[in-house]
C-alpha positions in Angstrom: 57.7 20.1 -71.8 58.3 20.0 -68.1 55.5 17.3 -67.5 56.7 15.5 -70.7 59.9 14.8 -69.1 58.7 14.5 -65.7 56.5 11.5 -67.3 60.1 10.1 -69.0 61.1 10.3 -65.5 58.4 8.6 -63.5 57.9 6.0 -65.9 61.8 4.8 -65.9 61.6 4.9 -62.2 58.2 2.9 -61.8 59.5 0.4 -64.4 62.6 -0.2 -62.6 61.3 -0.2 -58.9 58.7 -2.8 -60.5 61.7 -5.3 -61.6 63.8 -4.9 -58.7 60.8 -5.2 -55.4 59.8 -8.5 -54.4 56.5 -7.7 -53.1 53.9 -8.6 -56.1 51.6 -6.1 -55.1 53.5 -3.3 -54.8 55.6 -4.6 -58.7 51.8 -4.5 -60.1 51.0 -1.1 -58.6 54.0 0.2 -59.9 53.8 -1.6 -63.4 50.0 0.5 -63.6 51.6 3.8 -62.6 54.2 3.2 -65.0 51.2 2.6 -67.8 49.2 5.6 -67.0 52.5 7.7 -67.6 53.3 5.7 -70.5 49.5 6.5 -71.8 49.6 10.2 -70.9 52.9 10.5 -72.4 51.9 8.9 -75.6 48.6 11.4 -75.2 50.8 15.0 -75.0 53.6 14.0 -77.5 50.9 13.2 -80.2 48.7 16.6 -79.4 51.9 18.0 -79.6 53.0 17.1 -83.0 49.4 17.9 -84.0 
């Protein structure tokens, strides 16, 4: 459960920063990191439900 909470927090933070930052390259990296967190979160929640 701690990993799921961590991923949710990091996902929200990365998306929030990506919207606020002006540097395009950094924003794209943050969006990519958010996508990785979202995918891992999806995998963990579906594995826990099964």
